[in-house]
C-alpha positions as CSV (number, residue, x, y, z in Angstrom):
1,M,134.1,53.8,5.7
2,N,130.7,52.9,4.4
3,N,130.4,49.4,3.0
4,F,128.1,48.9,0.0
5,S,127.4,46.5,-2.8
6,Y,127.8,47.4,-6.4
7,I,126.0,46.0,-9.4
8,K,125.8,46.9,-13.1
9,V,122.6,46.6,-15.0
10,S,121.9,46.4,-18.7
11,D,118.3,47.7,-19.0
12,T,115.8,49.9,-17.2
13,Q,113.7,47.1,-15.8
14,Q,116.7,45.5,-14.2
15,A,117.7,48.8,-12.6
16,I,114.2,49.2,-11.2
17,A,114.4,45.7,-9.8
18,E,117.8,46.2,-8.2
19,L,116.7,49.6,-6.6
20,N,113.7,47.8,-5.2
21,G,112.0,51.0,-4.1
22,D,114.5,51.2,-1.2
23,I,116.0,54.6,-0.2
24,R,119.2,52.8,0.8
25,N,119.8,51.7,-2.8
26,K,121.1,54.4,-5.1
27,A,121.5,54.7,-8.9
28,V,124.8,56.0,-10.2
29,A,125.7,57.2,-13.6
30,G,128.4,59.9,-14.0
31,G,128.8,60.0,-10.3
32,T,129.8,63.7,-10.2
33,N,127.6,64.5,-7.2
34,I,126.8,61.2,-5.5
35,N,130.4,60.3,-5.1
36,D,131.0,63.5,-3.1
37,L,127.9,62.9,-1.0
38,L,129.1,59.4,-0.1
39,K,132.7,60.5,0.5
40,Y,131.6,63.2,2.9
41,F,129.1,61.0,4.6
42,V,126.2,63.3,3.6
43,T,124.4,60.2,2.3
44,K,124.8,56.5,2.7
45,A,124.1,53.6,0.3
46,D,123.7,49.9,0.9
47,K,123.8,49.3,-2.9
48,L,125.0,51.3,-5.8
49,V,123.2,50.4,-9.1
50,D,125.4,51.4,-12.1
51,I,123.0,52.3,-14.9
52,N,125.6,53.4,-17.4
53,P,125.2,50.3,-19.6
54,I,121.5,51.1,-20.4
55,Q,121.8,51.9,-24.1
56,E,118.2,53.0,-24.7
57,S,118.8,56.0,-22.4
58,N,122.0,57.2,-24.1
59,S,120.9,59.0,-27.2
60,I,119.3,62.1,-28.7
61,I,116.4,61.4,-31.1
62,R,113.9,63.4,-33.0
63,L,110.3,63.0,-32.0
64,D,107.3,62.7,-34.4
65,D,105.8,65.9,-33.0
66,G,108.9,67.9,-34.0
67,G,110.5,67.8,-30.6
68,V,113.7,66.2,-29.4
69,R,114.3,63.5,-26.7
70,L,117.4,63.7,-24.6
71,G,118.6,60.4,-23.2
72,A,119.0,60.5,-19.5
73,L,122.4,58.9,-19.7
74,H,123.7,61.1,-22.5
75,T,126.4,63.3,-21.1
76,N,126.1,67.0,-20.6
77,A,129.0,67.6,-23.0
78,D,127.7,65.4,-25.8
79,T,124.3,67.1,-25.4
80,A,125.6,70.7,-25.4
81,Y,127.7,70.0,-28.5
82,D,125.2,67.9,-30.4
83,P,124.5,69.7,-33.8
84,L,120.8,69.3,-33.4
85,I,120.8,70.9,-29.9
86,E,123.1,73.7,-31.0
87,E,120.8,74.5,-33.9
88,R,117.4,74.0,-32.4
89,Y,117.9,74.7,-28.7
90,P,121.0,77.0,-28.4
91,L,119.6,78.2,-25.0
92,L,120.1,74.7,-23.6
93,S,123.5,74.3,-25.1
94,K,124.6,77.7,-23.7
95,A,123.3,76.9,-20.2
96,I,125.0,73.5,-20.0
97,L,128.3,75.0,-21.1
98,A,128.0,77.6,-18.3
99,G,128.0,74.9,-15.7
100,A,130.9,73.0,-14.1
101,S,134.1,72.3,-15.8
102,A,134.8,70.5,-19.1
103,Q,135.9,67.4,-17.2
104,I,132.7,67.2,-15.2
105,R,130.5,67.8,-18.2
106,N,132.2,64.9,-19.9
107,M,131.1,62.6,-17.1
108,A,127.8,64.2,-15.8
109,T,124.6,62.9,-17.4
110,N,121.4,64.6,-18.2
111,G,119.3,62.6,-15.8
112,G,121.9,63.1,-13.1
113,N,121.9,66.9,-13.6
114,L,118.2,66.9,-12.6
115,M,119.0,64.8,-9.5
116,Q,122.0,66.8,-8.1
117,R,121.7,68.2,-4.6
118,T,122.3,71.6,-3.2
119,R,125.8,72.9,-2.5
120,C,124.7,74.6,0.7
121,Y,127.7,74.6,3.1
122,Y,125.7,73.3,6.0
123,F,124.2,70.5,4.0
124,Y,127.7,69.2,3.4
125,D,128.9,69.8,7.0
126,I,127.6,66.8,8.8
127,N,128.5,68.4,12.2
128,T,125.9,71.1,11.8
129,P,122.0,70.9,11.8
130,C,120.4,70.7,8.4
131,N,116.8,69.8,7.7
132,K,117.6,68.7,4.2
133,R,120.2,66.2,5.5
134,D,118.6,65.4,8.9
135,P,114.9,66.3,8.9
136,G,113.8,68.1,12.1
137,S,117.3,69.1,13.1
138,G,117.0,72.8,12.0
139,C,118.4,75.1,9.3
140,S,121.8,76.5,10.1
141,A,121.9,78.7,7.1
142,I,119.0,81.0,8.3
143,S,121.1,82.5,11.0
144,G,124.5,81.5,9.6
145,H,126.5,82.5,6.5
146,N,123.8,82.7,3.9
147,R,125.3,84.6,1.0
148,I,124.5,82.0,-1.7
149,H,121.1,81.1,-0.4
150,A,117.5,81.6,-1.5
151,I,115.5,84.8,-1.9
152,L,112.4,83.1,-3.4
153,G,110.2,80.1,-2.4
154,Q,112.1,79.4,0.8
155,S,110.6,78.2,4.1
156,E,111.5,78.4,7.7
157,N,112.8,74.9,7.3
158,C,115.3,75.5,4.5
159,I,116.7,78.3,2.4
160,A,119.0,76.2,0.2
161,V,119.1,76.7,-3.6
162,F,119.2,74.2,-6.5
163,P,122.5,74.5,-8.3
164,S,121.9,73.4,-11.9
165,D,122.4,75.6,-15.0
166,M,120.9,73.0,-17.4
167,C,117.7,72.8,-15.5
168,V,117.1,76.6,-15.7
169,A,117.0,76.3,-19.5
170,L,114.9,73.1,-19.4
171,A,112.4,75.0,-17.2
172,A,112.2,77.9,-19.7
173,L,111.8,75.5,-22.6
174,N,108.8,73.6,-21.0
175,A,110.6,70.3,-21.0
176,E,109.0,67.1,-19.8
177,V,110.7,64.3,-17.8
178,N,110.0,60.6,-18.7
179,I,110.2,58.3,-15.7
180,S,110.0,54.5,-15.3
181,G,109.4,52.7,-12.0
182,P,107.7,49.7,-10.4
183,N,104.3,51.0,-11.3
184,G,105.1,51.6,-15.0
185,E,106.0,54.7,-16.9
186,R,104.9,58.3,-16.4
187,K,105.7,61.8,-17.7
188,L,106.1,64.9,-15.5
189,P,106.1,68.5,-16.8
190,F,109.5,69.9,-15.8
191,A,107.8,72.6,-13.6
192,N,106.5,69.7,-11.4
193,F,109.7,67.7,-11.1
194,H,111.5,69.7,-8.5
195,R,109.9,70.8,-5.2
196,L,110.0,73.8,-3.0
197,P,111.2,73.1,0.6
198,G,108.0,73.7,2.6
199,E,107.8,71.2,5.5
200,T,109.8,68.6,3.6
201,P,113.1,70.1,2.5
202,H,114.7,66.7,2.4
203,L,112.7,65.9,-0.7
204,D,114.3,67.6,-3.7
205,N,111.9,66.3,-6.3
206,N,108.8,64.2,-7.0
207,L,110.7,61.1,-8.1
208,I,109.5,58.0,-6.1
209,H,112.1,55.7,-4.6
210,G,112.8,53.0,-7.2
211,E,112.0,55.2,-10.2
212,V,114.6,56.2,-12.7
213,I,114.6,59.0,-15.3
214,T,114.8,57.6,-18.8
215,S,114.8,60.7,-20.9
216,I,113.8,64.4,-21.2
217,D,111.5,65.7,-24.0
218,L,112.0,69.1,-25.5
219,P,109.0,70.7,-27.4
220,A,109.3,71.6,-31.0
221,E,109.8,75.3,-30.3
222,G,113.4,75.9,-29.2
223,F,113.5,79.8,-29.4
224,A,116.6,79.6,-31.6
225,K,116.3,83.2,-32.8
226,N,116.0,85.1,-29.6
227,Y,117.5,83.6,-26.5
228,S,120.1,84.3,-23.8
229,Y,121.6,82.6,-20.7
230,L,123.3,84.8,-18.2
231,K,125.2,83.4,-15.2
232,L,126.4,85.8,-12.5
233,R,128.9,84.2,-10.1
234,D,131.8,85.0,-7.8
235,R,134.4,83.9,-10.3
236,S,134.2,83.6,-14.1
237,S,134.5,79.8,-14.2
238,Y,133.8,76.6,-12.3
239,S,131.5,78.3,-9.8
240,F,127.8,78.0,-9.0
241,A,125.4,80.9,-9.9
242,L,124.5,83.6,-7.4
243,V,121.9,84.4,-10.0
244,S,121.3,83.0,-13.4
245,V,118.6,83.8,-16.0
246,A,117.4,82.0,-19.1
247,S,115.4,84.2,-21.4
248,A,113.7,83.3,-24.7
249,F,111.3,85.2,-27.0
250,E,109.3,84.7,-30.1
251,L,109.0,88.1,-31.8
252,E,106.4,89.0,-34.4
253,E,106.2,92.4,-36.1
254,G,108.0,94.2,-33.3
255,S,106.1,92.7,-30.4
256,I,106.5,89.7,-28.1
257,K,104.4,86.8,-29.2
258,D,105.8,84.4,-26.6
259,A,108.1,84.9,-23.6
260,R,110.0,82.6,-21.3
261,I,112.1,83.7,-18.3
262,A,113.5,81.3,-15.7
263,L,115.9,82.0,-12.9
264,G,118.5,79.9,-11.2
265,G,120.5,80.3,-7.9
266,V,117.6,82.0,-6.2
267,A,115.3,79.2,-5.0
268,H,115.0,75.5,-4.2
269,K,114.1,74.8,-7.9
270,P,114.4,76.7,-11.2
271,W,112.1,79.8,-10.7
272,R,109.6,80.7,-13.3
273,V,106.6,83.1,-13.0
274,L,104.0,82.7,-15.7
275,E,102.3,86.0,-14.8
276,A,105.5,87.8,-15.8
277,E,105.6,86.0,-19.2
278,D,101.9,86.7,-19.8
279,F,102.5,90.4,-19.0
280,L,105.1,90.6,-21.8
281,K,103.0,89.0,-24.5
282,Q,101.8,91.5,-27.2
283,K,104.1,94.2,-25.8
284,E,107.1,95.8,-27.3
285,P,110.5,94.3,-26.1
286,T,111.6,97.4,-24.2
287,R,113.7,97.9,-21.1
288,E,110.7,99.4,-19.3
289,N,108.5,96.3,-20.0
290,F,111.4,94.0,-19.0
291,S,111.8,96.0,-15.8
292,Q,108.1,95.5,-15.0
293,A,108.3,91.8,-15.7
294,A,111.3,91.6,-13.4
295,Q,109.3,93.2,-10.6
296,I,106.5,90.6,-11.1
297,I,109.1,87.7,-11.0
298,L,110.7,89.0,-7.8
299,K,107.5,89.9,-6.0
300,G,107.7,88.6,-2.4
301,A,111.5,88.1,-2.6
302,F,113.3,88.6,0.6
303,G,116.9,88.0,1.8
304,Y,118.9,87.4,4.9
305,E,121.9,89.0,6.5
306,H,124.4,88.1,3.8
307,N,122.3,87.7,0.6
308,N,120.0,90.8,0.4
309,F,122.1,91.9,-2.5
310,K,120.7,89.1,-4.6
311,I,117.3,90.8,-5.0
312,E,118.7,93.8,-6.8
313,L,121.2,91.5,-8.6
314,A,118.4,89.4,-9.9
315,N,116.4,92.4,-11.0
316,R,119.2,93.8,-13.0
317,A,120.1,90.3,-14.4
318,I,116.6,89.8,-15.7
319,I,116.5,93.1,-17.5
320,R,120.0,92.7,-18.9
321,N,119.4,89.1,-20.1
322,C,116.1,89.9,-21.8
323,I,117.8,92.7,-23.7
324,M,120.6,90.3,-24.6
325,A,118.0,87.8,-26.0
326,L,117.0,90.3,-28.6
327,N,120.4,90.0,-30.1
328,P,121.9,86.6,-29.5
329,E,125.0,87.6,-31.5
330,S,125.9,89.9,-28.6
331,Q,126.8,86.8,-26.6
332,R,129.7,85.8,-28.8
333,P,133.1,86.1,-27.3
334,G,134.5,89.6,-27.9
335,A,131.1,91.1,-28.8
336,K,130.1,94.4,-27.3
337,P,127.6,94.1,-24.5
338,S,124.0,95.0,-25.1
339,R,122.7,98.3,-23.6
């Protein structure tokens, strides 16, 4: 059993002081991931800092520029069902509701969703080598059972994937992450928050020890008219994505004025290729154009013994989801699928 101290804090500055920039001190909110990591001895903590009482991080507010700020401690469930999010950012609401179970969404927080760790089998098995858990020990997944693993952005050190559904939508929406730490406040574009494995797969993101996420900003444009989130998984509920796709378009006079496509379940972070989105601009929203965009997104993709199928699965998922985004009503329960 790991012994640790536990303390509740009432504001962000107190949390930063208690974390003290020490990797052995961990912040805890909903606890839906860190509790498992502690229980299975994947990680250790000398101190758990309970940040739930921080009221300023538990809200959803409108910003002066027309955007919306999501409190880091607002739960996934409350975010997904918030009338403002459902109306302005239905892509985000749909992505959140595609993840986990209702019970977990009731506990999990927005900031915690960004911080969750991979569900790679070898990461959780402390008896096997894993560079993410024990840097320099090797990656068991490369020559092991790698059905759920990465086909994009991986390295010889790690082929794990990032598991979040919510973050795929946040990537497509160009969100920004607000952070507080010992050196003050800073803002990170969502695309720069998570990291690819490279030589340092044990670093999931660019948060510095002792920093905490305070909120997430959404831009004014929420693509409420043409959007879709598609999650392909081994079973229809309570399972992580083999491939997921968030698509959003702004259409004008029969052509694509703006396009967003982000993938989940395929890389160490939500995967977005701006070249593919630029290709679609000013073009008609046709299957042929979506197919070419998919080829751009998947350029350089490669698989392993058990996950080669994910390349074609991702290709088909991108095309299908882009077509679905043209008619969001097709996503209602009982609606006929788009062709």
